[in-house]
N, C-alpha and C positions, 0 to 999 in steps of 0.2 A: 504493500499499500504504500501512496504517497505520504511524506510527513508534512507536507503543506498542500494546502487545496488552490485553486483558482483565485487570484485577487479580484477584488470588485465586488458588485453586488447585482440586485434587479431591483433598486428602488423603484424605478420606474414601472415595471408589470405589479410591484407591490402596491403602488400608490393607485394605480389604475383598479386593481382588485378591490381596494378600500372603497372607491368612489362608487363601483358596483354594488358592493355591499351596502353602502348607503343609500344608494337608489332603490335597492331591493326593499329596504325596510321604509322608505318613503311610500313607494308604491303600496306596501301592504297596509300602511297607515290609511291612506286614501281609499283603498279598494276592500277594507274590512266589511263594512256594511254591505256591500253586494256579496261578498265571499260568504260571509254569515248567512245569508240570503239562500245560497245556493246548497248550503249546508243543510239547512232547515228544510228545503224543497227537495232534497235527495238528487240533485242536478250534479251528479259526480263527474260525468264525462266534461261539463263545462268547468265544473271547479278544476279538474286537473288540467285542462286546456290552458287556464289562467295561470296557475301555479307553475306548471311547466314551462312555459315562456319565461316568466319572472326567474327562475331558479337558472334556466339556461343562460340568461343575460349575466348572471355572476360568474359561472363557468358550465361549459355544455357538458362535462363530463360529470357534475356533481348528480347525486341520485336523491330523489326525494321520495317521501310517502306521508301518508297521513295515518296515525295508529292511536290506540286508545292512551289517554294521557294518563299520568300518575295522580295529578290533583285536579286538573282541567278534564273538559269532556274528551279533548283530542290533543295528539301532539303533532306539530308539523316537524318533521325529521329531515332535515338536509344533511347527507353524509357523502364522504369521501369513497364509502362502499370499497375499503381496503386499499385505496390508493394512496400510499404515502406522501405523493407529491401534494395532494389535495387536502390533508387531515388539517392542517393549519387553518387553510382558507375557510373550511366548513365550522372550526371551532370560532374562528373570527367572525364568521356570518352569526353563530349563536350568541356570543357575548356582545353582539350590538342589537340584539334582539329587545323589543320591549318587555316589561315584565309579564309573567304569566297572569292569565284572568280565568274565569270559570269556563270559557270556552276554549282557550288556546294556551298552549305551552310549547316550548321550541327546544330540540336537541340537535347536537351534531352528530349523532351515532344513534342506531337503533337502540332501545333501551330493552332490558330484560322484562318478559311479561309473565307476571305472576301466576297467570292462568294458561300457560303454555300448553300444560297437559291436557287440557280440554279443548285446543284448537284442531281444526280440520281444515285443510285447504286443498284446492285443486292443481295436481301437479300431472302435467301430461296428459291430462283427462282422467285422472285416477285420484281417488280419495286419500289424500296424506293425513291421517290421524296421527297426532303426535303422540298419543298414549301407547301407540304399537311401534314407537322407534325404540330400537335397542342400540346402545353402545357398547363396544369394547374399550376398555380406557388402559392405557399404559402409560406409567410415569417413569420416566430414564432416571435413573440413580442420580440424585445431585442436581438435576435440571429443572429449571423454572417452567416446565411444559407438560401438558397431557396430551399424549398422541391419542386420536380418537379412530376408531372404525365403526362405522355406522350402516345399521341395517334395518330396512323396512320391508314389510311384505310385498309392496309394488315395486320394490327395486328390480326384482327379476323382470319386470315388464319394459322398464326405462333404460335409456342410453345413459352410458357413464356421465356425461356433462349434465344431464337433466337430475340425475342422482346426486351429483355434487351440489348444484344448485339448491336442491331441497335440503341437501344436509347444512350446508352454510346458513341458510335461512333459519333452520331450526336451532342452530348453535346460537345465532344472533337472538333470537326470542328466548332461549334458556338462559343465557348468560348476559348479554348485551354486547353489542357490537365491539367496545372497546376491551371489554376482559377476554372475548376471544381473541383480539390480537395480542394480549398481553399473556395469555396462560394456555392458548391450543396451539399444539404442535403440527404433527402431520395428522392430516384429515383424509380418510379413505373410505368411500362407500362401498359396501358389500353386497354381493347377491346372496350371500349365505350367512346366517347369523354365527357370530363368534361364540365360541364354546362359553367364555366368561363374561358373556353380555349382561349389561344390568340395564334396567328402564332409564330413559334419558333423563327424568327428573332427578336422578341423582347426579347428575353432572356437577350442579352448583356446589353440593357439599364436598365432592372430591376436589374440585378447584379451589374452594376455600381452605382445604387442608394443605395444599401445594401452596398457597399464597401465604398461609402463615409461616411457612419456612424461611419465607424471603421480606418478613414484614420490617425487620431492621435493615439499615443501610450497610451494603456489603461491598467489597471491592477484591477483583480477583487479579492475581500476578501472572503474568504471561510472559514467557520467553520464545524468541525464534531468530529468524535472520531476516536483514534486507537483501534486495537484489544483488547487492554488492558482496553479500556473505558476511557483513558486519552483524555482531550479535545485537539484538534488539530485545528491549525489556519494556514491557508495556503494564501499567497499573490502570485498570477500567472498572468503573463502576458496573456493579452486576447486582440484578440482571440489568442490561442496557437497551431501554426499549422507547422509540420516540413516541409513543402512544402515551406515556407517563407524563411528557411535558409538550403537548400539541402546539402550543403557540411559540415554542423556542426552536424557530427555524432559521436562525440567524447563526452560523458556524463561525467562531472565532478561534484562530489558531496562533498561539504565542510560542516562537522559536527562540530559544535561549542557548546560545554557545557557552560552554564553561571550560575554563582554564585549566583545572586538575581533571586528568582522566586517568584510568587504569588500563591494563593491557587489551582489555576487550574496548575500550572506548567509552567505558561508563563512568558517571562522575566519582571522584576520588577527592581524598584530601579536603581542603578549605571549600570545594565547590560543592561538597554534600550539604553543609548547613546553609550556604549561600542559596543554593536552590530550595531547601526547605524553608528559610525564610520569606523567600519571594512568593512560594506557594501559599504559605498561610497568610500572606498579605493579600494576596489576590483573591482567597477564598473569603476572608474577612470582609473584603469590598464587594461581593456580589451578593444581591439580594435574591433570595430563593424564590420569591415570587417572578423574578425576571429573567435568571439564569440560573444554569446548572454546570459544574465541572465534570466531565465525563471520563476523561481519559489522560494520562501522563505517559508520554513515549520516549524513552531515551535510545539513543544509539549515534556512535561514531561521534563523540563530543558535541551533541545536540540534544537539549530536552524540548519537547514539543508539548504544549498543554492545549487540550481541547475543549472548548466551552461551546454550548449552545445557549442562544438567548433570545428574548422577546427583542425584535429591533426597535421597538418604541423604548426600551430600557436604556440604561447608562452602561452596560457590560462592557462594551465595546471601547467608550472612551475611558472607562477604569482601566481596561487590559493595556492600552495605549500609554496612559498616563505613568502606570507601574512600570511598563517597558523600559520607559525613559530612565529609569533608575538603575538599570542593569549594568554591572561594570565588569562581569566575569569574561565576557565576549560578544561576539555580534548577537545582535536582537532583530526581531521582525515580528509584526503584528498583521496576519492577513484575514479577511472576514469575506464571507459570500454568503446568499441565500441558500439554504440547504434544507429543504422541509423533509427530505426523506432520509435525513443523515447518512447520505452516500459517503462523506468523508471517513467515517467511522464504521462502515457498513461490516467490516471482519469481526468487529467486536458485538455486533447485536446480538442479543440473546432471545 
């Protein structure tokens, strides 16, 4: 992997997206009386047509649906549908939403449905009853994931792609879309019921047990080599997942050259406390609501610190100001928009 990302950013596109979000909510405010009338009248096709056009104006790849609300009668969900490039956009759309009322609430991802076991939907012309969905569950040792093999009696009648779509929808309704991204690993629809399968309603309790093992902040120490064969050591937040920080889509990398190194090119002598002091001051100046330190990578006389931040916050400025105080060697701060966290993709769990 590269130790540094591309310089620069995408403030222009981001500003345009912010403007489109503002336009959506302006349209929503003006159209609410008519939209509410369509809901009462059961004019679902016209309602869908109106909302579809407005959501597409924010981004054509966003997916929307109307679902039962938690406290309101219904929820408008506008989601990235698993596209990491769009997750921050969907969450910013929701952050700009008006307060929920008796009729509407707003979400940037599908929410868990407490009555999921009672649902039945049409899938490929067949009844997909959730209470007949069986899951084989496997938790890899020490991993923050649950692998799922899904079976339903109608799966023998469906194409593989349709089975997978039905399984993904069921998982979203059982856990909520964000928890699927956090905790579900491999997903395999099956034409035969796994020997150890359990009713799908047990999935949330299994996931809760796995999540409890990672409730406290953890870091993983990893070793490897660069493309040139130099030793590389990485200390990485674990598990590392963009879904936990959906609006932290600005990547800031700080590269610090250090004077004292051992035979492997890693810090030694006076450079060790100098780096530790820098990192402590950096962490102290980052606000948890607007930035997170995700990884420290060292190799061949250079330490690179990776931060993901809300571009509206001051993390980038703080990094630049602190970098100016570094006296051990060369220093560089680079920043770019990276909603998918591609710059640290080898470390995503």
